[in-house]
C-alpha positions in Angstrom: 0.0 0.0 0.0 1.5 3.3 -1.1 1.2 6.1 1.5 2.2 9.5 0.2 3.2 12.3 2.5 2.5 16.0 2.2 0.1 15.4 -0.6 -1.5 18.4 -2.4 -5.3 18.2 -2.3 -5.8 20.6 -5.2 -6.7 17.9 -7.7 -9.1 16.3 -5.2 -11.6 19.1 -4.4 -13.9 20.7 -6.9 -13.6 24.1 -5.3 -10.0 24.1 -6.7 -8.5 25.1 -3.4 -4.9 24.6 -2.4 -4.4 22.5 0.7 -2.4 19.5 1.7 -2.6 16.5 3.9 0.1 14.8 6.1 -0.7 11.3 4.6 -2.6 10.2 1.6 -3.6 6.7 0.3 -5.9 5.5 -2.4 -8.0 2.4 -1.6 -9.3 0.1 -4.3 -10.8 -2.7 -2.1 -12.2 -3.2 1.3 -9.3 -5.4 2.3 -6.8 -2.5 1.8 -8.4 -0.4 4.6 -7.5 -2.4 7.7 -3.7 -2.4 7.1 -3.9 1.3 6.9 -5.8 1.6 10.1 -3.2 -0.4 11.9 -0.6 2.3 11.2 -2.5 4.7 13.5 -2.0 7.7 11.2 -4.8 9.7 12.8 -7.0 11.6 12.3 -8.5 9.9 9.3 -10.8 11.3 6.6 -12.4 9.5 3.8 -12.6 11.5 0.5 -14.9 10.7 -2.4 -15.2 13.1 -5.3 -14.3 16.1 -3.3 -17.4 17.9 -4.5 -18.9 18.6 -1.0 -15.9 19.7 0.9 -14.3 23.1 1.7 -10.7 22.8 2.9 -10.0 25.8 5.1 -6.7 24.5 6.3 -4.2 21.7 5.7 -5.3 18.3 7.1 -2.8 16.9 9.6 -3.7 13.3 9.3 -4.5 10.5 6.8 -6.9 11.0 3.8 -8.3 7.8 2.3 -9.3 8.3 -1.3 -12.2 5.9 -1.9 -11.7 4.2 -5.3 -13.7 1.1 -4.6 -15.5 0.3 -7.8 -18.1 -2.1 -9.2 -21.7 -2.2 -10.2 -23.7 -5.5 -10.1 -27.3 -6.7 -10.0 -27.9 -8.7 -6.7 -31.6 -9.5 -7.0 -34.0 -9.3 -9.9 -37.8 -9.4 -9.3 -40.7 -9.0 -11.6 -41.0 -5.2 -11.2 -37.8 -4.2 -9.4 -34.1 -4.9 -9.3 -31.5 -4.6 -6.5 -28.2 -3.1 -7.6 -25.1 -2.8 -5.5 -22.5 -0.1 -6.4 -19.0 0.4 -5.0 -18.5 3.4 -2.7 -15.9 4.9 -5.1 -18.1 4.8 -8.2 -18.9 8.2 -9.7 -22.5 9.0 -8.8 -23.4 10.3 -12.2 -21.7 7.3 -13.9 -23.8 5.1 -11.7 -27.0 6.9 -12.8 -26.0 6.7 -16.4 -25.4 2.9 -16.0 -28.9 2.6 -14.5 -30.6 4.6 -17.3 -28.7 2.5 -19.9 -30.0 -0.7 -18.3 -33.5 0.7 -18.1 -33.5 0.7 -14.3 -35.5 3.6 -12.9 -35.5 5.7 -9.7 -32.3 7.7 -9.8 -32.7 9.6 -13.1 -33.9 12.8 -11.4 -30.5 12.9 -9.6 -28.5 12.9 -12.8 -25.3 15.0 -12.9 -25.0 15.4 -9.1 -21.3 15.4 -8.4 -19.6 13.1 -6.0 -19.4 9.4 -5.4 -21.9 6.6 -4.5 -20.3 6.2 -1.1 -20.8 9.9 -0.3 -24.4 10.0 -1.4 -26.0 8.5 1.7 -24.0 10.8 4.0 -25.7 13.8 2.4 -28.9 12.0 1.5 -28.5 13.7 -1.9 -31.5 14.7 -3.8 -32.8 16.7 -6.7 -36.0 17.5 -8.5 -38.4 15.8 -6.1 -36.3 12.6 -5.4 -33.9 11.8 -2.6 -31.4 9.0 -2.2 -33.4 7.5 0.7 -36.3 6.8 -1.9 -34.2 4.1 -3.6 -32.0 3.1 -0.7 -32.0 -0.4 0.8 -28.8 -0.7 2.8 -25.0 0.1 2.8 -21.9 -1.6 3.9 -19.3 0.3 5.8 -16.0 -0.2 7.7 -15.6 1.3 11.1 -12.4 3.4 11.0 -11.9 3.0 14.8 -12.4 -0.7 15.2 -11.8 -2.0 11.7 -15.1 -3.9 11.9 -17.5 -4.2 8.9 -21.1 -3.1 9.5 -24.4 -3.0 7.5 -26.7 0.0 7.8 -30.4 -0.3 7.0 -32.4 2.7 6.0 -33.7 3.1 9.6 -30.2 3.0 11.0 -29.0 5.7 8.6 -31.5 8.1 10.1 -32.0 10.0 6.8 -33.3 13.6 6.9 -33.1 16.5 4.5 -29.5 16.5 3.3 -28.7 14.7 6.5 -28.0 11.3 8.0 -26.3 9.6 11.0 -23.0 10.0 9.1 -23.3 13.8 9.5 -24.2 13.5 13.1 -23.0 11.0 15.8 -21.3 8.8 13.2 -19.5 11.7 11.4 -16.1 10.7 10.2 -16.3 7.2 11.7 -17.0 5.0 8.7 -15.8 4.4 5.2 -18.9 3.5 3.1 -17.7 0.7 0.8 -20.9 -0.1 -1.1 -24.5 0.8 -1.4 -27.5 -1.4 -2.3 -30.4 0.3 -4.3 -33.9 -0.8 -5.2 -34.7 0.3 -8.7 -37.8 -0.1 -10.9 -38.2 -2.0 -14.1 -40.4 -0.8 -16.9 -43.0 0.6 -16.7 -41.4 3.3 -14.5 -43.0 5.9 -12.4 -41.9 9.2 -14.0 -41.5 12.1 -11.6 -41.5 15.2 -13.9 -43.5 17.6 -11.8 -40.6 19.4 -10.1 -38.8 22.6 -11.2 -38.4 23.2 -14.9 -38.5 19.6 -16.0 -42.0 19.8 -17.6 -41.0 22.9 -19.6 -37.8 21.4 -20.9 -39.7 18.2 -22.0 -42.4 20.3 -23.6 -39.8 22.4 -25.5 -38.5 19.1 -26.9 -42.0 17.9 -27.8 -41.8 15.0 -25.4 -45.3 14.1 -24.0 -44.5 10.6 -22.5 -41.0 10.8 -21.3 -38.8 7.8 -20.7 -36.3 7.7 -17.8 -33.6 8.6 -20.4 -35.6 11.7 -21.5 -36.0 12.7 -17.8 -32.3 12.2 -17.1 -31.3 14.4 -20.1 -33.8 17.1 -19.1 -32.2 17.2 -15.6 -28.8 17.3 -17.2 -29.8 20.2 -19.5 -31.2 22.2 -16.5 -28.2 21.6 -14.3 -25.8 22.5 -17.0 -27.6 25.8 -17.7 -27.7 26.9 -14.1 -24.6 25.5 -12.4 -20.9 26.3 -13.3 -18.6 23.5 -14.5 -16.0 22.9 -11.7 -13.4 22.3 -14.4 -13.9 26.0 -15.4 -14.8 27.7 -12.2 -14.2 26.1 -8.8 -17.4 25.3 -6.8 -19.2 22.7 -4.8 -22.7 23.1 -6.3 -25.3 24.2 -3.8 -23.4 25.6 -0.8 -26.5 26.0 1.5 -29.5 23.9 2.4 -32.9 25.3 1.7 -34.2 26.2 5.1 -37.2 24.4 6.5 -39.2 26.6 8.9 -42.6 27.3 10.5 -45.3 28.7 8.1 -45.5 31.8 10.3 -42.0 32.7 9.3 -43.0 32.6 5.6 -46.1 34.6 6.3 -44.0 37.2 8.0 -41.7 37.4 5.0 -44.6 37.8 2.6 -45.7 40.9 4.4 -42.8 42.8 2.7 -42.1 40.3 -0.1 -45.5 39.0 -1.3 -43.9 36.9 -4.0 -41.6 35.0 -1.6 -41.6 31.3 -2.7 -42.4 28.5 -0.2 -43.1 24.8 -0.5 -45.3 22.8 1.8 -43.7 20.0 3.8 -45.5 16.9 5.1 -45.1 18.0 8.7 -46.9 21.3 8.2 -43.8 23.4 7.9 -42.5 25.1 4.7 -39.2 25.1 2.7 -38.0 28.4 1.5 -35.4 28.4 -1.4 -32.1 29.6 0.0 -31.2 31.0 -3.4 -34.1 33.4 -3.3 -33.2 34.6 0.1 -29.6 35.1 -0.9 -30.6 37.0 -4.0 -32.9 39.3 -2.1 -29.9 40.4 0.0 -27.9 41.4 -3.0 -25.4 38.5 -3.1 -26.2 37.0 -6.5 -23.3 37.5 -8.8 -21.4 39.5 -6.2 -17.7 39.1 -6.1 -15.7 39.4 -2.8 -12.0 39.1 -3.4 -11.3 35.8 -5.2 -14.7 34.3 -4.3 -18.3 35.2 -4.7 -21.9 34.0 -5.5 -22.4 32.6 -8.9 -24.2 35.0 -11.4 -26.7 32.4 -12.5 -27.4 30.7 -9.2 -27.0 32.6 -5.9 -26.9 29.3 -4.0 -23.5 28.4 -5.5 -20.3 30.0 -4.1 -17.4 30.0 -6.5 -13.6 30.3 -6.7 -12.8 32.9 -9.3 -9.2 31.9 -9.0 -6.7 31.9 -6.2 -9.3 31.8 -3.4 -8.4 30.4 0.0 -10.7 28.1 1.9 -10.9 30.6 4.8 -11.9 33.3 2.3 -14.8 31.2 1.0 -15.8 30.4 4.6 -15.9 34.0 5.6 -18.1 34.8 2.6 -20.5 32.0 3.6 -20.8 33.3 7.1 -21.3 36.9 5.9 -24.2 35.6 3.7 -25.7 33.6 6.7 -25.5 36.8 8.9 -27.2 38.9 6.3 -30.1 36.5 5.8 -30.6 36.2 9.5 -30.7 40.0 9.9 -33.0 40.5 6.9 -35.5 37.6 7.3 -34.9 36.0 10.7 -34.0 32.7 8.9 -30.8 30.8 9.6 -29.1 29.2 6.6 -27.1 26.0 7.1 -24.1 25.1 5.0 -24.6 21.9 3.0 -20.9 21.8 2.2 -18.6 20.2 4.8 -16.1 22.8 6.0 -12.8 21.2 7.2 
């Protein structure tokens, strides 16, 4: 096992931030993890696609780059199929594999950056679908004990962009594989969210397939979100706040057009991008960082930004939203 020292993390984070780690190792199988744990090169951090992390300083420990690959069908029933994917698989590549094999359920989450192993941590979601909707279980290795564990959906404690892996189990496990339940044709098409219906209509598609839906999502995301290869970013930096309806009613006194979406528990979700835009941050540049001109929810690296600089901007935005609307934004990105 090759352990590198003082490794630059610039190629391993989509924000394009310069940082380094004391030790670095790439893992291609579950069996490679335990020998690394025995070296006691702590603290340990598992890194996937680097698309949901903001390095604000160097990491004085061991970073494990999860490269565990493989996609296979485990169980096939009349109307569904169970598919297992390695934690190091690209999430979007996995979605494309599912679409190509006519397995439905993940097409709305096309083009979300990151890896399969990171997806349950965040309970990723887009356009009316979340990972928990297709999740069966995952296999993980405890970085403290070296023991293998299986987590059911209940054990994962999924919430909005949240799970046990962002709470009491944060940083403790390396997710080595995830098992999904996907549909076989005929699929349930979920095209009601956002601009999907408009994009499909513009293409003259009346009865969309999962491939049509996937491409529509790709088109929308490409038009709104910057390519990390061209301008560093982590996609949506903040969660959409969920709050009591009375808060939205209060906001609508001065902003009658304020958007809000009903939640099953009676509360509402307010788009963070709208709140940020109202406070004048959309497209605003602060030093080497700023809010993206086409989507206020995205913070970007215009070139040469430092992690601490991006973090300072994030907290400045949080403070301004709190003062203007009495709503507290939470970062979706993991700041290290």
